[in-house]
N, C-alpha and C positions, 0 to 999 in steps of 0.2 A: 324781333323785327318782322314786319309784315311785308310779304312779297306781293307787289302789284303786277297784275297781268300785263299791262302795257308799258311797264317801266323797263329800261335797259340797264343791265347790271354788268360790272366788270368781272373778270375772272376771279379777282381777289374777293369781291363781294359774294360771288356765287360759292366759292370754296368755303367762305365763312358761314354762309347761310346753311349749306349742306353739311358742314363740318367734315370736309374731305381734304385729302392731301393733293398736291399738284399732280402727282402721278395718277391718282384716281380720277382727277378732273380730266386729264388728257386721255385716259383710257375710256372714260364715258363718252367723250367727243369722238374718239377714233372708232368706237363700236356703234356710234349713232344713237346711243341712249340719250345723250344730251346734245341738242342742236345749238351750235354756236357759230358766230360770224366773226371773221377776222377783219378788223378795221385798223389800218396802219400798223400791222404786226401784232395787235393785241386782240384778244377775244372779247366779244360782246355777246351777252345772252339775254334774250327776252324773258321777262318774268313768267310768261305763260309756259315757257320751256322748263323752268325750275319747278313750277307747280305741277306740270305734267309728270315730271320725274318722281315726285313724291305722292302721286295720286294712287288710290287703291286699284285702279284699272291696270296700271303698270305692274303692281305687285301680283295681281292675278295672272297676268301674262308670264311673269317670271316663274311663278309656281307651276303653271302649265308647261312651260319649257323644261323646267327641272323634272317634272313627272315623265315627260316624253323621253328625255335622255335616260332617266333611271330605268324606265320600262324597256328601252332598247338595249341597255346594258344587261338587264336581267335575261332578256330573250337570248342574247348572244352567249351568256354564261350557261344557260340551260342547254343550248345546242352543243356547246363544248363538252359539257358533262354527260351528254347522252351517248 
């Protein structure tokens, strides 16, 4: 299925496209990784938000965040062992 940038998707369509569970879907929204809008008690997601989620730029940010945390933990462990 092709994701159109200006199309509006339901939570079910989004979960199906991303192949994620309900809990993962809600966690992505809560953490601000996936922007969704509530309309009548149901989530609606713009196609560009789905495309942004799977873009290489986001993956690069995630890798950078992981490295930052990893390096911070290494430094703390080095201080403890000294």
